[in-house]
C-alpha positions, -999 to +999 in steps of 0.1 A: +645-243-358+619-224-335+616-253-309+652-257-302+656-222-300+628-220-275+646-261-257+682-238-259+660-201-242+646-223-212+686-240-203+703-208-205+674-195-183+674-224-160+717-217-158+707-186-151+684-190-120+705-213-106+734-196-113+718-166-089+703-186-063+742-199-060+748-163-053+723-157-033+734-190-011+766-174-006+759-143+005+732-155+030+759-178+044+783-149+046+761-125+061+750-156+087+789-161+091+793-124+100+764-122+125+782-156+147+812-147+146+798-108+166+776-133+191+808-154+200+830-121+208+800-106+221+795-131+247+834-145+253+836-106+260+807-112+284+827-143+304+853-119+305+835-095+326+817-121+343+851-135+354+847-168+335+869-164+304+897-190+317+871-213+326+853-213+289+889-212+270+899-245+294+868-262+300+847-250+270+807-239+269+797-270+287+811-265+313+787-235+326+759-244+345+726-231+337+723-202+357+755-187+342+745-197+307+711-175+318+731-147+326+755-149+297+721-151+272+704-118+286+733-095+289+740-109+252+704-101+245+708-065+258+737-054+238+722-069+206+688-053+213+715-015+219+733-024+184+694-028+167+705-063+152 
């Protein structure tokens, strides 16, 4: 009987661990999504400040030149550093 009890205990522990892993993964995804939303919002704000918002809305980010993309990326980095993220 003890062998069955041990096996059942191990199975139960594995289920608990798998449940915990799922919750951790969900929390990581939520945090990543929040960060992505923040970055997208900042990018749009910077594009607006540079007078590029209409171009981005109409043609997408890929329509920007490498130089302009670099300017946005540089300003984004500065703001994220200031925010401590």
